[in-house]
C-alpha positions in Angstrom: 7.3 58.6 25.3 7.2 55.0 26.6 8.8 53.7 23.4 11.3 56.5 23.3 12.4 56.0 26.9 12.6 52.2 26.4 15.0 52.8 23.5 16.9 55.4 25.4 17.3 53.1 28.4 18.8 50.4 26.1 21.3 53.0 24.7 22.2 54.1 28.3 22.8 50.5 29.4 24.8 49.8 26.3 27.0 52.9 27.1 26.2 54.8 23.9 24.4 57.6 25.9 25.3 59.2 29.2 22.6 61.3 30.9 24.2 61.5 34.4 23.7 64.9 35.9 21.6 66.1 33.0 18.6 68.2 34.0 15.1 66.7 33.6 11.5 67.3 34.4 8.4 65.4 33.4 4.9 66.7 32.7 1.8 65.6 30.9 -2.0 65.4 30.8 -4.1 62.4 31.3 -7.7 61.1 31.4 -7.4 57.8 33.2 -4.7 57.0 35.8 -2.0 59.6 35.3 1.0 57.4 36.2 3.0 58.4 33.1 4.7 61.4 34.8 5.8 59.2 37.7 7.1 56.5 35.3 9.1 59.1 33.4 10.6 60.4 36.6 11.5 56.8 37.4 13.4 56.5 34.1 15.2 59.8 34.8 16.3 58.5 38.2 17.6 55.3 36.4 19.5 57.6 34.0 20.9 59.4 37.1 19.5 62.7 35.9 19.0 65.7 38.1 15.2 66.0 38.4 14.5 69.7 39.0 10.8 69.8 39.9 8.2 67.3 40.8 6.4 66.5 37.6 3.3 68.4 36.6 0.2 66.3 36.0 -2.9 67.7 34.5 -6.3 66.0 34.3 -7.7 66.4 30.8 -6.9 69.3 28.5 -4.6 71.9 30.2 -6.2 75.2 30.8 -4.4 78.6 30.7 -3.2 78.3 34.3 -1.7 74.8 33.7 -0.1 76.0 30.5 1.5 78.8 32.4 2.8 76.3 34.9 4.4 74.4 32.1 6.0 77.6 30.7 7.3 78.4 34.2 8.9 75.0 34.5 10.4 75.4 31.1 11.9 78.7 32.0 13.3 77.2 35.2 14.9 74.3 33.3 16.3 76.7 30.7 17.9 78.9 33.4 19.4 75.9 35.1 20.9 74.7 31.8 22.4 78.1 31.1 24.0 78.2 34.5 25.5 74.7 34.2 
């Protein structure tokens, strides 16, 4: 994601991509520091996206409960996109 977001940021600055008001949410699992979700949210703010939810951070491999949280967030994002 880091490389993708770096390339995307370059395209936004250049004016080739406009993500203003687009819907976004970040989620991920981690073993060490867990800052990736926060960093992705920072990039989405830079892009002037509408961040729907606070990012979901899971330590280690997601269990059934955390996977269901991801699905719930996905459903919320899908509903918001359909309404817009």
